[in-house]
C-alpha positions as CSV (number, residue, x, y, z in Angstrom):
1,M,-11.9,-35.2,-16.5
2,E,-9.7,-34.3,-13.6
3,D,-8.7,-31.0,-15.3
4,G,-12.3,-30.0,-15.8
5,R,-13.1,-30.8,-12.1
6,V,-10.1,-28.6,-11.0
7,T,-11.1,-25.8,-13.3
8,K,-14.7,-25.9,-12.2
9,G,-13.7,-25.9,-8.5
10,L,-11.4,-22.9,-9.0
11,A,-14.1,-21.1,-10.9
12,S,-16.6,-21.7,-8.2
13,R,-14.3,-20.6,-5.4
14,L,-13.2,-17.6,-7.4
15,G,-16.8,-16.6,-7.9
16,T,-17.5,-16.8,-4.2
17,V,-14.4,-14.6,-3.4
18,E,-15.5,-12.1,-6.1
19,E,-19.0,-11.9,-4.6
20,E,-17.7,-11.4,-1.1
21,T,-15.3,-8.7,-2.2
22,T,-18.0,-6.9,-4.1
23,N,-20.4,-7.0,-1.1
24,L,-17.7,-5.8,1.2
25,S,-16.7,-2.9,-1.1
26,E,-20.3,-1.8,-1.5
27,Q,-20.9,-2.0,2.3
28,V,-17.7,0.1,3.0
29,L,-18.7,2.7,0.4
30,Q,-22.2,2.9,1.8
31,D,-21.0,3.3,5.4
32,Q,-18.6,6.0,4.4
33,E,-21.2,7.8,2.4
34,T,-23.6,7.6,5.3
35,H,-20.9,8.9,7.7
36,Y,-20.1,11.8,5.4
37,C,-23.7,12.8,5.0
38,E,-24.4,12.7,8.7
39,T,-21.2,14.8,9.3
40,V,-22.3,17.4,6.8
41,E,-25.8,17.5,8.2
42,Q,-24.5,17.9,11.8
43,L,-22.2,20.8,10.7
44,K,-25.2,22.5,9.0
45,R,-27.3,22.2,12.1
46,S,-24.4,23.4,14.3
47,T,-23.8,26.4,12.0
48,Q,-27.5,27.2,11.8
49,Q,-27.8,27.1,15.6
50,L,-24.7,29.2,16.1
51,V,-26.2,31.9,13.7
52,E,-29.5,31.8,15.5
53,D,-28.0,32.1,18.9
54,N,-25.6,35.0,17.9
55,E,-27.6,37.0,15.4
56,F,-26.2,40.2,16.7
57,L,-22.7,39.2,15.6
58,F,-23.6,38.8,12.0
59,E,-24.3,41.6,9.6
60,A,-27.0,41.3,7.1
61,V,-25.6,40.5,3.6
62,P,-27.3,42.4,0.7
63,Q,-29.1,40.1,-1.7
64,G,-26.9,39.3,-4.7
65,A,-23.7,40.2,-2.9
66,E,-20.6,38.2,-3.8
67,I,-18.7,36.5,-0.9
68,D,-15.0,35.9,-1.3
69,P,-14.2,32.3,0.0
70,K,-10.6,33.4,0.8
71,N,-11.8,35.5,3.7
72,I,-14.1,32.9,5.2
73,S,-11.3,31.1,7.1
74,S,-10.0,34.3,8.8
75,H,-13.5,35.3,9.8
76,I,-14.1,31.8,11.2
77,A,-10.9,32.0,13.2
78,D,-11.8,35.5,14.6
79,L,-15.3,34.2,15.5
80,S,-13.8,31.1,17.2
81,Q,-11.5,33.3,19.4
82,F,-14.4,35.6,20.3
83,M,-16.6,32.6,21.2
84,D,-13.9,31.2,23.4
85,R,-13.6,34.4,25.3
86,L,-17.4,34.6,25.7
87,K,-17.4,31.0,26.9
88,N,-14.7,31.6,29.5
89,T,-16.4,34.7,30.7
90,H,-19.7,32.9,31.0
91,L,-18.1,30.1,32.9
92,E,-16.4,32.4,35.3
93,Q,-19.6,34.4,36.0
94,E,-21.6,31.2,36.4
95,M,-19.0,29.7,38.8
96,L,-18.8,32.9,40.8
97,D,-22.6,33.1,40.9
98,N,-23.0,29.5,42.1
99,F,-20.2,30.0,44.7
100,L,-21.8,33.2,46.1
101,R,-25.2,31.6,46.1
102,Y,-24.1,28.6,48.3
103,T,-21.6,30.4,50.5
104,I,-23.2,33.7,51.4
105,P,-26.4,33.5,53.4
106,S,-29.5,35.2,52.1
107,G,-30.0,38.8,53.1
108,D,-28.5,42.1,52.3
109,I,-24.9,41.5,51.2
110,S,-24.0,45.1,51.6
111,Q,-24.7,44.8,55.4
112,Q,-22.3,41.8,55.6
113,I,-19.4,43.2,53.5
114,S,-18.5,46.7,54.5
115,S,-15.5,47.3,52.3
116,S,-13.0,45.6,49.9
117,Q,-10.7,45.0,52.9
118,D,-13.5,43.0,54.6
119,E,-12.5,39.4,55.6
120,I,-15.4,37.9,53.6
121,Y,-14.6,39.9,50.5
122,V,-10.9,39.1,50.7
123,S,-11.7,35.4,51.1
124,L,-14.1,35.4,48.2
125,E,-11.6,37.2,46.0
126,K,-8.9,34.6,46.8
127,D,-11.4,31.8,46.0
128,V,-12.3,33.4,42.7
129,Q,-8.6,33.9,41.9
130,H,-8.0,30.2,42.7
131,L,-10.8,29.2,40.4
132,R,-9.6,31.4,37.6
133,D,-5.9,30.5,37.8
134,E,-6.0,26.8,38.7
135,V,-9.4,25.2,38.3
136,I,-10.3,26.9,35.0
137,T,-6.8,26.5,33.7
138,E,-6.8,22.8,34.5
139,L,-10.2,22.4,32.8
140,D,-9.0,24.2,29.7
141,S,-6.0,21.9,29.6
142,E,-8.2,18.9,29.8
143,V,-10.4,20.2,27.1
144,E,-7.4,20.8,24.8
145,Q,-6.2,17.3,25.6
146,L,-9.5,15.8,24.7
147,R,-9.6,17.9,21.6
148,A,-6.2,16.6,20.5
149,E,-7.3,13.0,21.2
150,I,-10.4,13.5,19.2
151,G,-8.3,14.9,16.3
152,E,-5.9,11.9,16.5
153,T,-8.8,9.4,16.6
154,S,-10.4,11.1,13.7
155,Q,-7.2,10.9,11.7
156,K,-6.8,7.2,12.6
157,I,-10.3,6.5,11.4
158,A,-9.6,8.3,8.2
159,D,-6.4,6.4,7.7
160,Q,-8.1,3.1,8.4
161,R,-10.8,4.0,5.9
162,E,-8.1,4.7,3.3
163,V,-6.5,1.3,4.0
164,V,-9.9,-0.4,3.6
165,N,-10.5,1.3,0.3
166,E,-7.1,0.4,-1.0
167,L,-7.5,-3.2,0.2
168,C,-10.8,-3.5,-1.5
169,L,-9.3,-2.0,-4.7
170,N,-6.3,-4.3,-4.6
171,T,-8.5,-7.4,-3.9
172,G,-10.7,-6.5,-6.8
173,E,-7.6,-6.2,-9.1
174,L,-6.3,-9.5,-7.7
175,V,-9.7,-11.2,-8.5
176,D,-9.6,-9.8,-12.0
177,E,-6.1,-11.2,-12.4
178,C,-7.2,-14.6,-11.1
179,R,-10.0,-14.6,-13.5
180,V,-7.6,-14.0,-16.4
181,L,-5.3,-16.7,-15.2
182,L,-8.3,-19.1,-14.9
183,E,-9.3,-18.4,-18.4
184,E,-5.7,-19.0,-19.6
185,L,-5.7,-22.2,-17.6
186,E,-8.9,-23.4,-19.3
187,K,-7.3,-22.7,-22.7
188,S,-4.0,-24.4,-22.0
189,G,-5.2,-27.3,-19.8
190,D,-1.6,-27.6,-18.6
191,L,-2.0,-29.1,-15.1
192,N,0.7,-31.1,-13.3
193,V,-1.4,-34.2,-12.3
194,A,1.5,-36.3,-11.1
195,E,2.7,-33.6,-8.7
196,S,-0.8,-33.1,-7.3
197,E,-1.3,-36.8,-6.8
198,K,2.0,-37.0,-5.0
199,A,0.9,-34.3,-2.7
200,G,-2.2,-36.4,-1.8
201,N,-4.8,-34.0,-3.0
202,H,-5.6,-35.7,-6.3
203,N,-6.4,-32.4,-7.9
204,D,-9.5,-32.0,-5.8
205,V,-10.6,-28.4,-5.0
206,S,-13.1,-28.3,-2.3
207,D,-15.7,-25.6,-2.0
208,A,-14.6,-25.2,1.6
209,A,-11.1,-24.1,0.6
210,S,-10.0,-20.8,2.0
211,P,-9.6,-17.8,-0.3
212,G,-5.9,-17.7,0.7
213,A,-5.4,-21.3,-0.5
214,T,-7.2,-20.5,-3.8
215,I,-5.1,-17.4,-4.4
216,Q,-1.9,-19.4,-3.6
217,Q,-2.9,-22.1,-6.1
218,L,-3.6,-19.5,-8.8
219,Q,-0.3,-17.8,-8.0
220,S,1.5,-21.1,-8.6
221,I,-0.3,-21.5,-11.9
222,K,0.7,-18.0,-12.9
223,E,4.4,-18.8,-12.2
224,K,4.1,-22.0,-14.2
225,I,2.6,-20.1,-17.1
226,Q,5.4,-17.5,-17.0
227,E,8.0,-20.2,-16.8
228,K,6.4,-21.8,-19.9
229,R,6.6,-18.5,-21.8
230,H,10.3,-18.3,-20.8
231,L,11.0,-21.8,-22.0
232,E,9.2,-20.9,-25.3
233,Q,11.5,-17.8,-25.6
234,Q,14.5,-20.0,-25.0
235,M,13.3,-22.4,-27.7
236,G,13.0,-19.5,-30.1
237,H,16.6,-18.4,-29.4
238,L,17.8,-22.0,-29.8
239,E,15.9,-22.2,-33.2
240,S,17.5,-18.9,-34.3
241,T,20.9,-20.2,-33.2
242,K,20.4,-23.4,-35.1
243,T,19.4,-21.6,-38.2
244,S,22.4,-19.3,-38.0
245,L,24.7,-22.3,-37.5
246,G,23.1,-24.1,-40.4
247,A,23.7,-21.1,-42.6
248,I,27.4,-21.0,-41.5
249,L,27.9,-24.7,-42.1
250,S,26.2,-24.6,-45.5
251,S,28.3,-21.6,-46.6
252,S,31.2,-22.4,-48.9
253,S,32.7,-19.0,-48.7
254,E,36.2,-18.9,-47.0
255,Q,35.6,-15.3,-46.0
256,D,32.4,-16.2,-44.1
257,E,34.3,-19.0,-42.3
258,K,37.0,-16.6,-41.2
259,R,34.5,-14.1,-40.0
260,S,32.6,-16.8,-38.1
261,V,35.8,-18.0,-36.4
262,K,36.7,-14.5,-35.5
263,S,33.2,-13.9,-34.0
264,Y,33.4,-17.2,-32.1
265,K,36.8,-16.2,-30.6
266,A,35.5,-12.8,-29.6
267,Y,32.4,-14.3,-28.0
268,Q,34.5,-16.9,-26.2
269,A,36.9,-14.2,-24.9
270,L,33.9,-12.2,-23.7
271,I,32.5,-15.3,-21.9
272,E,35.9,-16.0,-20.3
273,Y,36.1,-12.3,-19.2
274,W,32.7,-12.4,-17.6
275,Q,33.5,-15.7,-15.8
276,S,36.7,-14.2,-14.4
277,E,35.4,-10.8,-13.4
278,F,31.7,-11.1,-12.5
279,I,30.6,-14.7,-12.3
280,N,30.3,-16.6,-9.0
281,Q,31.7,-20.2,-8.9
282,D,28.2,-21.5,-8.1
283,I,26.8,-20.2,-11.4
284,R,26.0,-22.9,-14.0
285,N,25.0,-23.0,-17.6
286,L,26.1,-19.5,-18.4
287,E,25.0,-18.2,-21.9
288,I,25.6,-14.8,-23.3
289,F,23.6,-13.3,-26.2
290,P,25.5,-10.2,-27.5
291,K,23.0,-9.3,-30.2
292,S,20.1,-9.0,-27.7
293,N,22.2,-7.7,-24.8
294,R,21.2,-10.5,-22.6
295,C,22.8,-13.3,-20.6
296,Q,21.4,-16.3,-18.8
297,F,22.6,-18.7,-16.1
298,T,21.4,-21.0,-13.4
299,Y,22.1,-20.2,-9.7
300,H,20.8,-22.5,-6.9
301,N,18.3,-24.1,-9.3
302,V,16.9,-20.7,-10.2
303,E,17.0,-19.7,-13.9
304,V,18.2,-16.1,-14.1
305,V,17.8,-13.9,-17.3
306,V,19.7,-10.6,-17.2
307,S,19.0,-7.8,-19.7
308,L,21.8,-5.3,-20.0
309,G,21.6,-1.6,-20.8
310,D,23.9,1.4,-21.1
311,M,24.2,1.7,-17.3
312,G,24.5,-2.0,-16.5
313,I,21.7,-4.3,-15.6
314,S,18.3,-3.0,-16.9
315,K,16.0,-5.9,-15.9
316,I,16.1,-9.2,-14.0
317,D,13.8,-12.2,-14.6
318,L,13.8,-15.2,-12.3
319,Y,12.2,-18.6,-13.0
320,G,12.1,-22.0,-11.3
321,S,10.6,-23.9,-8.4
322,S,13.6,-23.4,-6.0
323,I,12.0,-20.1,-4.8
324,P,8.4,-20.6,-3.4
325,P,5.7,-19.0,-5.6
326,E,4.7,-16.6,-2.8
327,N,8.3,-15.3,-2.5
328,L,9.2,-15.3,-6.2
329,E,7.4,-12.0,-7.1
330,T,9.0,-10.3,-4.1
331,A,12.5,-11.6,-5.1
332,R,11.9,-10.2,-8.7
333,R,10.9,-6.9,-7.3
334,H,13.9,-6.6,-5.0
335,A,16.3,-7.6,-7.8
336,N,14.9,-4.9,-10.0
337,K,15.2,-2.0,-7.5
338,K,16.5,1.1,-9.2
339,Y,19.3,1.8,-6.7
340,F,20.9,-1.5,-7.5
341,H,21.3,-0.3,-11.1
342,E,23.3,2.8,-10.0
343,T,26.2,0.7,-8.7
344,P,29.1,-1.0,-10.6
345,L,28.2,-4.0,-12.7
346,H,29.9,-6.6,-10.5
347,I,28.2,-5.2,-7.4
348,Q,24.8,-5.4,-9.3
349,F,25.4,-9.1,-10.0
350,N,26.4,-9.8,-6.4
351,N,23.2,-8.1,-5.2
352,V,21.1,-10.3,-7.5
353,L,22.9,-13.4,-6.4
354,N,22.4,-12.5,-2.7
355,I,18.7,-12.0,-3.2
356,I,18.4,-15.4,-4.9
357,K,20.4,-17.0,-2.2
358,E,18.2,-15.5,0.5
359,N,15.0,-16.8,-1.1
360,A,16.0,-20.1,-2.6
361,T,14.9,-23.1,-0.6
362,S,17.6,-25.4,-1.9
363,V,20.4,-23.3,-0.3
């Protein structure tokens, strides 16, 4: 009864999270599509206006002629430089015209300025030079600064959109994974009722629970399922060992007995060598499985399974409640980093033990 209520609550909350994620993803994609369409349309209008305003710059292209796209960028750069020069010339002429219009009284200018050495002419020439060398230069600098800021802002917006897209994708994958875990939970029905009652929640999942709490609970269930699989694998190894020992005990051959004793001594020597060379004094329950190239031990209440390869440790698996569920996956990922595997074997083991010690709550 309680199990069904918990499963139903998780399914309801997971459905809400999935719906919110889908709506957010659709809204983000729609906003981005609208932005891209508006940008393309604005570029088309700007290009069309530029062509209409500067028809004399463009040569008529014969119908059916092929245009090489490789040359477009160079022509655009040339046109941009030419337009900048035209713009600067236009601004200079306009500023000079306005200056002369408001500083020189109406009348015949030729009667007021007799030569290039005239005081009025020299003063105006200095003012124009000042405008060209200082004012226009300063304005150009401000324009370039604004252009750079616009470029940086555009890049930030693009990066943020990329982060949003990745977040939506990761959230969708996480929801799918939670859905699989929920289905597996419904099949197994393996819920720790005593632990939940001790925590005071009586296995009650409220519709008002936050998505973070739901994901945390599903992550805890995932870790319990993985630990259950690990225990089943251990049981399989124990059954295999039991079968092998039974075959040895039931064998009446003296040669088999000698071979078994020899193998036992070799394994015992290997274990003693590992204990003396690689194993920390805090390690408990060390077991070595030569046939499968694996060893297993307990360190700070964390069950550690080490798979060995030609270059040393090839894979690390961690199980147990000593490391919080939210940190367990991170600890596994750090323990399996490739650069750890390129160091000597005893350093590899020390790295793994240090990672467990940093994350275990019982230390």
